[in-house]
C-alpha positions as a Markdown table, in Angstrom:
| # | Residue | x | y | z |
|---|---|---|---|---|
| 1 | Met | -8.7 | -40.5 | -31.6 |
| 2 | Tyr | -9.9 | -43.4 | -29.4 |
| 3 | Lys | -13.1 | -45.4 | -29.9 |
| 4 | Arg | -14.7 | -47.4 | -27.2 |
| 5 | Asn | -18.2 | -48.8 | -27.4 |
| 6 | Asn | -18.8 | -46.9 | -30.6 |
| 7 | Val | -18.0 | -43.6 | -28.8 |
| 8 | Ser | -15.2 | -41.4 | -30.2 |
| 9 | Met | -13.1 | -39.5 | -27.8 |
| 10 | Arg | -9.9 | -37.5 | -28.0 |
| 11 | Ile | -7.2 | -37.2 | -25.4 |
| 12 | Phe | -5.1 | -34.1 | -25.5 |
| 13 | Ser | -1.7 | -33.6 | -23.8 |
| 14 | Arg | 0.6 | -30.7 | -23.3 |
| 15 | Glu | 3.8 | -30.8 | -25.3 |
| 16 | His | 5.9 | -27.7 | -25.9 |
| 17 | Ser | 3.4 | -25.1 | -24.6 |
| 18 | His | 1.3 | -24.2 | -21.6 |
| 19 | Leu | -1.7 | -25.2 | -23.8 |
| 20 | Phe | -3.3 | -28.6 | -23.9 |
| 21 | Cys | -5.8 | -28.1 | -26.7 |
| 22 | Gly | -7.3 | -25.6 | -29.1 |
| 23 | His | -8.2 | -25.0 | -32.8 |
| 24 | Trp | -4.8 | -26.3 | -34.0 |
| 25 | Asn | -5.4 | -29.9 | -32.7 |
| 26 | Gly | -9.2 | -30.1 | -33.3 |
| 27 | Ser | -10.6 | -28.9 | -30.0 |
| 28 | Pro | -13.5 | -26.4 | -30.0 |
| 29 | Val | -12.2 | -25.0 | -26.6 |
| 30 | Glu | -8.7 | -23.9 | -25.6 |
| 31 | Ile | -7.4 | -25.1 | -22.3 |
| 32 | Gly | -4.0 | -24.3 | -20.7 |
| 33 | Glu | -2.2 | -24.5 | -17.4 |
| 34 | Asp | 0.3 | -22.0 | -16.4 |
| 35 | Thr | 2.6 | -21.2 | -13.5 |
| 36 | Val | 3.7 | -17.6 | -13.5 |
| 37 | Thr | 6.4 | -16.3 | -11.3 |
| 38 | Ser | 6.8 | -12.9 | -13.1 |
| 39 | Ile | 4.7 | -11.1 | -15.6 |
| 40 | Pro | 5.9 | -11.9 | -19.2 |
| 41 | Ser | 6.9 | -8.9 | -21.2 |
| 42 | Gly | 4.3 | -9.7 | -23.8 |
| 43 | Glu | 1.4 | -9.6 | -21.4 |
| 44 | Val | -0.8 | -6.7 | -22.6 |
| 45 | Asn | -4.4 | -5.6 | -22.1 |
| 46 | His | -6.6 | -7.6 | -24.6 |
| 47 | Ser | -10.0 | -9.0 | -25.0 |
| 48 | His | -11.7 | -12.0 | -26.7 |
| 49 | Pro | -15.2 | -12.4 | -28.4 |
| 50 | Tyr | -16.0 | -15.2 | -25.9 |
| 51 | His | -15.9 | -16.1 | -22.2 |
| 52 | Glu | -12.5 | -16.9 | -20.6 |
| 53 | Tyr | -12.1 | -18.6 | -17.2 |
| 54 | Tyr | -9.2 | -18.6 | -14.8 |
| 55 | Ile | -9.2 | -21.4 | -12.2 |
| 56 | Val | -6.6 | -20.5 | -9.6 |
| 57 | Leu | -4.9 | -23.7 | -8.3 |
| 58 | Glu | -2.3 | -22.2 | -6.0 |
| 59 | Gly | -0.6 | -18.9 | -5.2 |
| 60 | Glu | -1.9 | -15.4 | -5.7 |
| 61 | Gly | -2.0 | -12.7 | -8.3 |
| 62 | Val | -4.0 | -9.8 | -9.6 |
| 63 | Leu | -6.0 | -9.7 | -12.9 |
| 64 | Gln | -7.1 | -6.3 | -14.2 |
| 65 | Ile | -10.5 | -6.5 | -15.9 |
| 66 | Glu | -11.9 | -3.3 | -17.5 |
| 67 | Gly | -9.7 | -1.3 | -15.1 |
| 68 | Ser | -10.8 | -3.1 | -11.9 |
| 69 | Leu | -8.2 | -5.1 | -10.0 |
| 70 | Val | -9.5 | -8.6 | -9.3 |
| 71 | Pro | -7.6 | -10.8 | -6.8 |
| 72 | Met | -6.5 | -14.3 | -8.0 |
| 73 | Arg | -6.5 | -16.6 | -5.0 |
| 74 | Thr | -6.2 | -20.3 | -4.6 |
| 75 | Gly | -9.6 | -21.9 | -5.1 |
| 76 | Thr | -11.3 | -19.1 | -7.0 |
| 77 | Val | -12.7 | -19.0 | -10.6 |
| 78 | Ile | -12.7 | -15.7 | -12.4 |
| 79 | Met | -14.9 | -15.4 | -15.5 |
| 80 | Val | -14.0 | -12.7 | -18.1 |
| 81 | Glu | -16.9 | -11.7 | -20.2 |
| 82 | Pro | -16.7 | -11.4 | -24.0 |
| 83 | Gly | -15.1 | -8.0 | -25.0 |
| 84 | Glu | -13.8 | -7.2 | -21.5 |
| 85 | Ala | -10.2 | -5.9 | -21.7 |
| 86 | His | -8.0 | -7.8 | -19.2 |
| 87 | His | -4.5 | -8.8 | -18.4 |
| 88 | Val | -2.5 | -10.2 | -15.4 |
| 89 | Val | -0.8 | -7.3 | -13.6 |
| 90 | Ser | 1.0 | -9.0 | -10.8 |
| 91 | Val | 1.8 | -12.3 | -9.1 |
| 92 | Ala | 2.9 | -13.0 | -5.5 |
| 93 | Pro | 6.6 | -13.7 | -4.8 |
| 94 | Gly | 5.8 | -17.5 | -4.7 |
| 95 | Gly | 4.0 | -17.3 | -8.1 |
| 96 | Cys | 0.5 | -18.2 | -9.2 |
| 97 | Arg | -0.7 | -21.3 | -11.0 |
| 98 | Trp | -4.0 | -21.5 | -12.9 |
| 99 | Val | -5.9 | -23.3 | -15.5 |
| 100 | Met | -7.3 | -21.1 | -18.2 |
| 101 | Ile | -10.3 | -22.2 | -20.3 |
| 102 | Lys | -11.5 | -20.2 | -23.4 |
| 103 | Glu | -15.0 | -21.3 | -24.4 |
| 104 | Arg | -14.0 | -21.2 | -28.0 |
| 105 | Ser | -10.7 | -21.7 | -29.7 |
| 106 | Glu | -10.1 | -19.7 | -32.9 |
| 107 | Pro | -7.0 | -18.4 | -34.5 |
| 108 | Asn | -6.2 | -14.7 | -34.2 |
| 109 | Ser | -8.9 | -14.1 | -31.6 |
| 110 | Lys | -6.9 | -12.0 | -29.1 |
| 111 | Ile | -7.9 | -8.4 | -29.7 |
| 112 | Leu | -5.3 | -5.9 | -28.5 |
| 113 | Glu | -6.3 | -2.4 | -27.3 |
| 114 | Asp | -5.2 | -0.9 | -30.7 |
| 115 | Asp | -7.6 | -3.2 | -32.5 |
| 116 | Arg | -4.9 | -5.6 | -33.7 |
| 117 | Thr | -5.6 | -9.3 | -33.5 |
| 118 | Val | -3.0 | -12.0 | -32.6 |
């Protein structure tokens, strides 16, 4: 933690993950940056009890939200509402890069379709 002019601030950096910050390092939000060239085998339909934002930096992909296919294109922001089931279903041949922001960061807050949390 840094202090300047009696103001405390934290600076987070990415180490061994696509995530910069979250509950494990004291941040109330979770922020990550990912470049996806193929859909990971663990990508499944899930939801969260809070808003999640995808800020698409480059490339293209498709996010499925509550059964609707939503294009992920450079320069767009997609907001997933609390409780909406979603997952990335495809990315363009060149891949897709985005920043993901979860408005809260809590352990075990990913709710799978079979009601398991991870």
